[in-house]
C-alpha positions in Angstrom: 9.2 -9.8 -2.5 11.6 -10.9 0.3 11.0 -9.7 3.8 14.0 -7.4 3.4 12.5 -5.9 0.3 9.2 -5.6 2.1 10.8 -3.7 4.9 12.7 -1.4 2.5 9.4 -0.7 0.7 7.6 0.1 4.0 10.5 2.4 5.1 10.3 4.4 1.8 6.6 4.4 1.7 6.3 5.5 5.3 8.8 8.3 4.6 6.9 9.5 1.5 3.6 9.2 3.5 4.8 11.5 6.3 6.6 13.9 3.9 3.7 14.2 1.5 1.2 14.5 4.3 3.1 17.3 5.9 3.8 19.0 2.6 0.1 18.7 1.7 -1.1 20.1 5.0 1.3 23.0 5.1 2.0 23.9 1.5 -0.3 22.3 -1.0 -3.5 23.2 1.0 -2.8 26.9 0.1 -2.8 26.2 -3.7 -5.0 23.1 -4.2 -8.8 23.2 -4.2 -11.0 20.9 -2.0 -11.3 18.3 -4.8 -7.6 18.0 -5.2 -7.0 17.9 -1.4 -9.6 15.1 -1.2 -7.7 13.1 -3.8 -4.5 13.7 -1.8 -6.1 12.7 1.5 -7.5 9.5 0.0 -4.2 8.6 -1.5 -2.5 9.1 1.8 -5.1 7.1 3.7 -4.7 4.1 1.4 -0.9 4.4 1.3 -0.8 4.5 5.1 -3.0 1.5 5.6 -1.3 -0.7 3.0 2.2 0.3 4.2 1.2 -1.1 7.6 -0.2 -4.2 6.0 3.1 -4.8 4.1 5.0 -4.3 7.4 2.8 -6.9 9.0 3.5 -9.3 6.2 7.2 -8.7 6.4 7.1 -9.5 10.1 5.2 -12.7 9.4 7.7 -13.7 6.6 10.6 -13.2 9.0 9.4 -16.2 11.1 8.2 -18.4 8.2 8.3 -18.0 4.4 4.9 -18.0 2.8 4.5 -17.7 -1.0 1.0 -16.3 -0.5 2.3 -13.5 1.7 5.1 -12.9 -0.8 2.7 -12.2 -3.6 0.2 -10.4 -1.3 3.0 -7.9 -0.4 4.0 -7.5 -4.0 0.4 -6.7 -5.1 -0.2 -4.4 -2.1 3.0 -2.5 -2.9 2.0 -2.3 -6.6 -1.4 -1.1 -5.6 0.1 1.6 -3.3 2.2 2.9 -6.2 -0.6 2.8 -8.7 -3.6 3.8 -6.6 -2.1 6.4 -4.3 0.4 7.5 -6.9 -2.3 8.2 -9.5 -4.3 10.2 -7.0 -1.3 12.3 -6.2 -0.6 12.8 -9.9 -4.3 13.7 -10.5 -4.3 16.2 -7.7 -1.1 17.9 -8.8 -1.3 17.7 -12.6 -5.1 17.6 -13.5 -4.2 15.1 -16.3 -7.4 13.0 -16.5 -5.5 10.0 -17.8 -4.7 9.2 -14.1 -8.3 8.3 -13.5 -7.7 5.1 -15.5 -4.7 4.1 -13.4 -6.5 4.4 -10.0 -8.8 1.4 -10.5 -5.9 -0.8 -11.6 -4.2 0.0 -8.3 -7.5 -0.7 -6.4 -7.7 -4.1 -8.1 -4.1 -4.8 -7.0 -5.2 -4.0 -3.5 -8.1 -6.4 -3.7 -6.0 -9.3 -5.1 -3.3 -8.6 -2.4 -5.8 -8.9 0.4 -7.3 -12.1 -1.1 -3.8 -13.6 -1.4 -3.2 -12.6 2.3 -6.4 -14.4 3.3 -5.4 -17.5 1.4 -1.9 -17.4 3.0 -3.5 -17.0 6.4 -5.9 -19.9 5.9 -3.1 -22.1 4.8 -1.0 -21.5 7.9 -1.0 -24.5 10.2 -2.2 -24.0 13.7 0.6 -24.1 16.3 -1.0 -27.1 18.0 -1.0 -29.1 14.8 2.7 -28.4 14.2 3.7 -29.6 17.6 2.1 -33.0 17.2 
């Protein structure tokens, strides 16, 4: 995922985050039960956090390409779609098949964070680059 694609994803994800959050608070809260609202809230929390993480990776990639950050952002984006998306679908549809998608998204998140760690550990310190 290029830094441009990462920024496009964060813009779309941020828009959906705000829109769905407002729609949930003002419209869906009248028709969904506490369990469904909890799924919605959890999906929004994870989407918000991971959208910001991808934004940070995009900023880091603008100054220096890093294959680990590239794959980290791809896995975090996929995790956002699968994890948060499945929770939204579960809250709105009650189709239980979505409970099998959520952990796949969570696994993508975990791998994305590990890849980010590897990428960060492989960055050279500024002092070493100037020698």
